[in-house]
C-alpha positions as CSV (number, residue, x, y, z in Angstrom):
1,M,-2.8,9.4,-5.7
2,T,0.8,8.3,-4.2
3,I,2.6,5.8,-6.2
4,T,6.0,4.0,-4.5
5,A,8.3,1.1,-6.0
6,Y,10.4,-1.4,-4.3
7,R,12.9,-3.6,-6.4
8,G,14.4,-6.5,-4.4
9,E,13.8,-10.3,-3.7
10,I,10.2,-10.8,-2.8
11,L,8.6,-14.0,-1.2
12,S,5.4,-15.0,0.2
13,L,2.8,-18.2,0.3
14,A,-0.1,-18.6,-2.2
15,H,-2.0,-20.4,0.2
16,D,-0.7,-23.3,2.8
17,P,1.9,-25.7,1.0
18,A,0.4,-28.8,3.1
19,E,-2.9,-28.3,0.9
20,G,-1.1,-28.7,-2.5
21,E,1.3,-27.3,-4.6
22,G,2.0,-23.8,-6.3
23,A,2.2,-21.9,-3.1
24,V,5.7,-20.3,-3.3
25,R,5.4,-16.9,-4.8
26,H,9.5,-16.2,-5.4
27,D,10.7,-13.1,-7.2
28,P,14.2,-13.3,-7.1
29,D,14.4,-9.4,-9.1
30,G,11.0,-8.5,-8.6
31,L,9.1,-5.2,-8.4
32,L,6.8,-3.9,-5.8
33,V,4.3,-1.1,-6.9
34,I,1.7,0.5,-4.4
35,E,-0.6,3.0,-4.7
36,D,-2.1,4.7,-1.8
37,G,-1.0,1.8,0.3
38,I,-2.4,-1.0,-2.2
39,V,-0.7,-3.5,-4.1
40,V,-1.1,-2.7,-7.4
41,A,1.5,-4.8,-9.2
42,R,3.7,-7.4,-8.3
43,G,6.0,-9.6,-10.4
44,P,9.7,-10.2,-11.9
45,H,11.1,-6.4,-12.4
46,A,11.9,-7.4,-16.2
47,D,8.3,-7.7,-17.0
48,L,6.7,-5.4,-14.8
49,A,8.9,-2.2,-15.4
50,P,8.0,-1.5,-18.7
51,R,4.3,-1.1,-17.6
52,F,5.5,1.7,-15.2
53,P,7.7,3.9,-17.6
54,G,9.0,6.9,-15.4
55,L,8.9,4.8,-12.0
56,A,12.0,4.7,-10.3
57,P,12.0,2.1,-7.7
58,E,13.7,2.2,-4.3
59,A,16.5,-0.6,-4.5
60,I,16.1,-3.2,-1.3
61,K,18.8,-5.1,0.2
62,G,16.9,-7.9,1.7
63,L,14.3,-10.3,1.7
64,I,10.9,-8.7,1.1
65,V,8.2,-10.9,3.0
66,P,4.5,-10.2,4.1
67,G,4.5,-8.7,7.3
68,F,4.0,-11.3,10.1
69,I,0.5,-12.0,11.9
70,D,0.4,-13.1,15.2
71,A,-2.5,-14.8,15.9
72,H,-2.2,-15.1,19.8
73,V,-0.8,-12.3,22.3
74,H,-1.3,-10.8,25.4
75,Y,-0.6,-7.0,25.2
76,P,-1.1,-6.5,29.2
77,Q,1.7,-9.3,29.8
78,M,4.4,-8.0,28.2
79,D,5.9,-6.8,31.7
80,R,5.7,-10.1,32.8
81,V,7.4,-11.9,29.9
82,A,10.5,-14.2,31.7
83,S,8.0,-14.7,35.3
84,H,9.7,-17.5,37.2
85,G,8.8,-21.3,38.3
86,E,5.4,-21.9,37.4
87,Q,2.7,-24.0,35.1
88,L,0.0,-22.4,33.5
89,L,-2.8,-22.1,36.4
90,D,0.2,-21.2,38.8
91,W,1.4,-18.6,36.6
92,L,-1.8,-16.9,36.2
93,E,-2.6,-16.8,39.8
94,R,1.0,-15.7,40.4
95,H,2.1,-13.5,37.9
96,I,-0.6,-12.3,35.5
97,F,-3.5,-11.8,37.3
98,P,-2.0,-9.3,39.7
99,A,-0.4,-7.4,36.6
100,E,-3.6,-7.1,34.6
101,M,-5.3,-5.6,37.8
102,A,-3.2,-2.2,37.0
103,F,-5.1,-1.8,33.8
104,A,-8.3,-0.2,35.7
105,D,-5.7,3.0,35.3
106,P,-6.2,4.3,31.2
107,L,-3.1,5.7,31.5
108,H,-1.1,2.7,32.5
109,A,-3.0,1.2,29.7
110,A,-2.3,3.7,27.0
111,S,1.6,3.5,27.6
112,V,1.8,-0.3,27.5
113,A,-0.3,-0.4,24.3
114,R,2.3,2.2,23.1
115,A,5.0,0.0,24.1
116,F,3.7,-3.2,22.9
117,L,2.9,-2.1,19.3
118,D,6.4,-0.7,19.4
119,E,7.6,-4.0,20.0
120,L,5.7,-5.6,17.3
121,L,6.6,-3.3,14.6
122,R,10.2,-3.7,15.8
123,H,9.7,-7.4,15.3
124,G,8.1,-6.9,11.6
125,T,4.3,-7.9,13.1
126,T,2.1,-5.9,11.3
127,S,-1.1,-7.7,12.3
128,A,-2.3,-9.7,15.6
129,L,-5.2,-11.0,17.8
130,V,-4.5,-9.2,20.8
131,F,-6.5,-10.2,24.3
132,A,-6.7,-6.7,26.8
133,T,-7.9,-7.4,30.1
134,V,-11.3,-7.6,31.6
135,H,-11.4,-3.3,31.8
136,P,-13.2,-1.8,28.7
137,G,-10.6,1.0,29.0
138,S,-8.0,-1.8,27.9
139,V,-9.3,-2.3,24.7
140,D,-9.8,1.5,24.3
141,A,-6.5,2.3,25.0
142,F,-5.2,-0.6,22.6
143,M,-7.7,0.3,19.8
144,A,-6.8,3.9,19.7
145,E,-3.1,3.7,19.6
146,A,-3.6,0.3,16.8
147,Q,-5.7,3.2,15.0
148,R,-3.5,6.2,15.5
149,R,-0.6,4.0,13.4
150,N,-3.0,2.7,10.8
151,L,-2.4,-0.9,12.3
152,R,-5.1,-3.9,11.1
153,M,-5.3,-5.5,14.7
154,A,-8.4,-7.4,16.6
155,C,-8.2,-7.0,20.2
156,G,-11.5,-7.7,22.7
157,K,-12.4,-7.3,26.3
158,V,-11.9,-10.1,28.7
159,L,-14.9,-11.5,30.0
160,M,-14.1,-13.6,33.0
161,D,-17.1,-13.7,35.9
162,L,-15.1,-16.5,37.9
163,G,-11.7,-14.4,38.0
164,P,-10.3,-12.9,41.1
165,E,-11.1,-10.8,43.1
166,G,-10.5,-7.3,41.5
167,L,-10.4,-9.0,38.3
168,R,-14.1,-10.4,37.5
169,D,-17.2,-9.0,35.6
170,T,-20.6,-10.1,35.3
171,P,-22.5,-11.5,32.3
172,E,-24.6,-8.4,32.2
173,T,-21.2,-6.0,32.2
174,A,-19.5,-8.5,30.2
175,R,-22.7,-8.5,27.4
176,D,-22.9,-4.4,28.3
177,D,-19.0,-3.5,27.9
178,S,-18.8,-5.6,25.0
179,E,-21.6,-4.1,22.7
180,A,-20.3,-0.8,23.6
181,L,-17.0,-1.5,22.9
182,I,-18.0,-3.2,19.3
183,R,-20.4,0.3,18.2
184,R,-17.0,2.0,19.3
185,W,-14.0,0.3,17.5
186,H,-15.3,-3.1,15.3
187,L,-14.3,-2.3,11.5
188,Q,-13.4,1.3,12.0
189,G,-10.5,1.8,9.9
190,R,-8.5,-1.5,10.1
191,L,-9.5,-2.7,13.3
192,T,-11.5,-6.0,14.3
193,Y,-13.6,-6.7,17.2
194,A,-13.1,-10.2,19.1
195,V,-15.3,-11.5,21.7
196,T,-12.7,-12.8,24.6
197,P,-13.8,-15.1,27.3
198,R,-10.5,-16.0,28.9
199,F,-11.1,-19.7,29.1
200,A,-13.2,-21.7,29.9
201,L,-12.9,-21.7,33.9
202,T,-12.7,-18.5,34.3
203,S,-16.6,-17.8,33.2
204,S,-19.9,-19.1,34.2
205,D,-22.3,-20.8,32.3
206,A,-24.2,-17.8,32.2
207,Q,-21.4,-15.7,31.0
208,L,-20.7,-18.4,27.9
209,A,-24.3,-18.0,26.8
210,V,-23.4,-14.2,26.8
211,A,-20.1,-15.0,24.9
212,G,-22.0,-17.1,21.7
213,D,-25.5,-14.6,21.9
214,L,-22.5,-11.6,21.0
215,L,-21.3,-14.2,17.9
216,E,-24.7,-14.4,17.1
217,A,-25.7,-10.9,17.0
218,H,-22.2,-9.7,15.4
219,P,-21.7,-12.4,12.9
220,Q,-18.5,-10.5,11.9
221,V,-16.9,-10.3,14.7
222,L,-13.6,-12.9,15.8
223,L,-14.1,-15.6,18.8
224,H,-10.9,-15.4,20.6
225,T,-9.7,-17.7,23.7
226,H,-7.9,-20.7,25.1
227,L,-8.0,-24.6,24.8
228,A,-6.4,-27.7,25.5
229,E,-3.3,-26.1,26.7
230,N,-1.9,-27.4,30.2
231,T,-3.0,-31.1,31.4
232,R,-4.1,-30.1,34.7
233,E,-6.6,-27.1,33.1
234,V,-7.9,-30.1,30.7
235,A,-8.6,-32.0,33.8
236,E,-10.4,-29.3,35.4
237,V,-12.2,-28.3,32.1
238,A,-14.0,-31.7,32.3
239,A,-15.0,-31.5,36.0
240,R,-16.1,-28.5,35.8
241,F,-18.7,-29.8,32.8
242,P,-18.8,-33.6,33.6
243,D,-21.5,-33.9,30.3
244,A,-19.3,-32.3,27.5
245,A,-17.5,-35.0,25.2
246,D,-14.2,-32.8,25.6
247,Y,-12.8,-29.2,26.3
248,L,-13.6,-28.2,22.9
249,D,-17.2,-29.7,23.0
250,A,-17.5,-27.2,26.2
251,Y,-17.7,-24.3,24.0
252,D,-19.6,-26.0,21.3
253,R,-22.7,-26.2,23.5
254,F,-22.6,-22.2,23.8
255,G,-22.2,-21.7,19.9
256,L,-18.6,-20.8,20.6
257,V,-17.1,-23.1,17.9
258,T,-17.5,-21.3,14.6
259,P,-15.7,-20.4,11.3
260,R,-14.7,-17.0,13.1
261,S,-13.1,-19.1,16.1
262,V,-9.3,-18.9,16.9
263,F,-8.3,-21.1,19.6
264,A,-5.1,-20.8,21.3
265,H,-2.8,-23.8,21.8
266,G,-5.0,-26.9,21.2
267,I,-1.7,-29.1,22.2
268,H,-3.9,-32.1,24.3
269,L,-6.7,-32.1,21.7
270,P,-8.2,-35.8,20.8
271,D,-9.1,-36.9,17.4
272,R,-13.1,-35.6,17.8
273,S,-11.8,-32.2,18.3
274,C,-9.8,-31.9,15.0
275,A,-12.7,-33.2,13.2
276,R,-14.8,-30.8,14.9
277,L,-12.4,-28.2,14.0
278,A,-12.1,-29.0,10.6
279,E,-15.8,-29.2,10.3
280,T,-16.9,-25.8,11.4
281,G,-13.9,-24.1,9.8
282,A,-12.3,-22.9,13.3
283,G,-8.7,-22.7,13.5
284,I,-6.1,-22.9,16.1
285,A,-3.1,-20.5,17.1
286,V,0.0,-22.6,17.7
287,C,2.3,-20.8,20.3
288,P,5.0,-23.2,20.6
289,S,7.8,-20.4,23.0
290,S,4.7,-20.1,25.7
291,N,4.2,-23.9,25.4
292,F,8.0,-24.7,25.9
293,F,8.7,-21.8,28.6
294,L,5.2,-23.1,30.8
295,G,6.1,-26.9,29.9
296,S,2.6,-27.3,28.3
297,G,3.6,-30.0,25.8
298,M,4.2,-30.0,22.1
299,F,1.8,-28.8,19.2
300,D,0.8,-32.4,17.3
301,F,0.9,-30.8,13.2
302,A,0.6,-34.1,12.4
303,Q,-2.8,-34.7,13.8
304,A,-3.5,-31.6,12.8
305,E,-2.7,-32.0,9.4
306,A,-4.6,-35.2,8.9
307,H,-7.9,-33.3,9.8
308,G,-7.5,-30.2,7.7
309,V,-7.2,-28.1,11.1
310,R,-6.6,-24.6,10.0
311,L,-3.5,-23.0,11.9
312,G,-2.0,-20.1,11.9
313,L,1.2,-19.0,14.6
314,G,1.1,-17.2,18.1
315,T,3.8,-15.5,20.2
316,D,1.7,-15.6,23.0
317,I,3.6,-13.0,25.2
318,G,3.7,-12.8,28.2
319,A,4.2,-16.7,28.3
320,G,6.0,-16.7,25.2
321,T,9.2,-15.5,25.4
322,S,10.1,-13.3,22.2
323,F,7.8,-11.1,20.1
324,S,9.4,-12.4,17.5
325,L,7.5,-14.5,14.7
326,L,10.9,-15.5,13.3
327,R,11.9,-16.8,15.9
328,T,9.0,-18.4,16.9
329,S,8.6,-20.3,13.6
330,G,11.8,-22.1,14.6
331,L,9.9,-22.9,17.9
332,A,7.4,-24.6,15.7
333,Y,10.1,-26.7,13.8
334,E,11.0,-28.0,16.9
335,A,7.9,-28.7,18.8
336,G,7.0,-30.4,15.3
337,L,10.2,-32.5,15.1
338,F,9.7,-34.0,19.0
339,N,6.7,-35.8,17.3
340,H,8.4,-36.7,14.2
341,Y,6.9,-34.1,12.1
342,R,9.4,-32.0,9.9
343,L,7.5,-28.7,9.4
344,D,8.8,-26.8,6.3
345,P,10.2,-23.2,6.4
346,F,7.8,-22.2,3.5
347,R,4.9,-23.6,5.7
348,A,6.5,-22.1,8.7
349,L,6.3,-18.4,6.7
350,W,2.8,-19.3,5.9
351,L,1.7,-20.0,9.5
352,A,3.2,-16.8,10.4
353,T,1.9,-14.7,7.4
354,G,-1.0,-15.9,5.2
355,G,-2.4,-19.0,7.7
356,S,-2.6,-16.7,10.9
357,A,-4.4,-13.9,8.3
358,R,-6.8,-16.9,7.0
359,L,-7.7,-17.8,10.9
360,L,-8.3,-13.9,11.6
361,H,-10.3,-13.6,8.6
362,I,-8.3,-11.1,6.7
363,A,-6.5,-13.1,4.5
364,D,-8.5,-11.0,1.3
365,K,-6.6,-7.6,2.8
366,V,-2.9,-8.9,4.4
367,G,-1.0,-11.8,4.4
368,N,1.0,-12.7,0.9
369,L,1.5,-9.3,-0.8
370,S,-0.9,-10.0,-3.7
371,E,-2.4,-7.5,-6.5
372,G,-4.9,-5.9,-4.2
373,Q,-3.7,-6.4,-0.8
374,E,-2.8,-3.6,1.8
375,A,1.3,-2.9,1.7
376,D,2.3,-4.3,5.0
377,F,5.5,-6.0,4.8
378,V,9.0,-6.7,5.9
379,V,12.9,-6.4,5.2
380,L,14.7,-9.3,6.2
381,D,18.5,-8.9,6.5
382,E,20.0,-12.5,6.5
383,K,23.3,-11.0,7.3
384,A,21.9,-9.8,10.7
385,T,24.7,-11.2,12.5
386,P,27.7,-12.7,11.7
387,L,26.7,-16.2,12.0
388,L,23.9,-16.2,10.0
389,A,25.8,-14.3,7.4
390,R,28.1,-17.3,7.3
391,R,25.1,-19.7,7.6
392,T,23.2,-17.9,4.7
393,A,26.4,-17.6,2.7
394,G,25.9,-19.8,-0.9
395,A,22.6,-20.9,0.3
396,G,19.1,-21.8,-1.7
397,L,16.3,-20.1,-0.8
398,A,14.6,-22.6,1.7
399,E,17.8,-23.1,3.7
400,R,18.4,-19.1,3.6
401,L,14.9,-18.9,5.1
402,F,15.1,-21.8,7.6
403,A,18.5,-20.0,9.1
404,L,16.4,-17.1,9.4
405,Q,14.0,-18.6,11.3
406,V,16.0,-20.7,13.7
407,L,19.0,-17.9,14.0
408,G,16.8,-14.9,13.6
409,D,14.9,-12.6,15.9
410,D,14.5,-8.7,16.0
411,R,17.9,-8.2,14.9
412,A,16.6,-9.5,11.4
413,I,14.0,-7.0,10.7
414,A,15.4,-4.2,8.8
415,R,12.7,-2.5,8.4
416,T,8.7,-3.0,9.0
417,H,6.3,-1.2,6.3
418,V,2.4,-0.4,6.8
419,M,0.7,0.0,4.1
420,G,3.3,1.0,2.3
421,K,5.1,3.3,4.5
422,C,7.7,2.9,6.9
423,A,6.7,2.6,10.8
424,W,10.4,1.0,11.8
425,D,13.9,1.2,10.4
426,R,16.3,-0.4,12.2
427,D,19.1,2.1,11.0
428,Q,16.6,4.6,12.1
429,P,15.5,3.5,15.2
430,G,13.6,7.1,16.1
431,L,11.8,6.8,13.2
432,P,7.6,8.0,14.1
433,S,5.4,4.8,14.4
């Protein structure tokens, strides 16, 4: 039995602030007690310290928050971040599909997986829902590296039998490969499998049916795909599925809209789709960085909130331009304001932690640093840059948090802890992860 403790300012969200009062849990002088990687006590230091006589907590300078949870990101695309000149469909053809073909090589996949997970930890991200490629070995490489680091991650082989030559499977290999990967990785340690059709245009009806069969046969896996990201994409889906009521319905008819379904983007949705998402419990990973970068549009937070759609936050590397969920939170505010929605900084933190945890069905494990949860947390330094230090000096909690979201990035991540153990220390960058 190993007990560690940390004393400092602790902040988390118990639930989505849009769902009612009492969401913010803030301990200005808090104590976080961890036993074998699990939070066993958290609260005001003055109240908890007498329960643990002789315990000498480490004093933390900075704001302790739950580890960030990226609800949509592509690890094979990290080397194509900042690829110039195209919107979604042309960007995929020109930049992404050629890069993903290299993942037929397991050694290349393993090398990228290591670099990718290093970046996540450096940016304070401790859990993520991750696209691999069509190659089963790309999942093996990612899962093996995530397991080595004891990270809570979800990933799956991409299904795309209508993809380009050299990046294409079949309905039969999609089923067989996915079944084998589920047996190998699903619920092994802190890992979860995600059935991952790329999007409606890259899978035949037969393959979409296979995806639905996999979800039915394995009710604990996730469904991870894209939805209504780009206007040209939406038009082409409508042409491909003329009998579907809308883009979401094209998935729904194959059994892909479930409580465990995570749809990235959702920025061009009719009200019918939002109502159906809320009815089923499916949710949207909001990805403002990539939506800006590809010129796709702005997510409508007010529409989603009116329908009660579950939301999380994703960086969408490599169309997204930053691994930082702090920065992504600031961009979400900017996207919301475009449609006259003022995203509260506490709700933004919820989306990057507990909201994404709920989408990934791991909210009982991580997301709010409550007693019984796994001790994944981040220490934020609001003095990381001279400008941040000036902006946060003397400010209240909400103002400090908002400044971190708008002005912060990886420099504001002082430390990242996984199951209570330090996996990244800004002042000791050579620390093994």
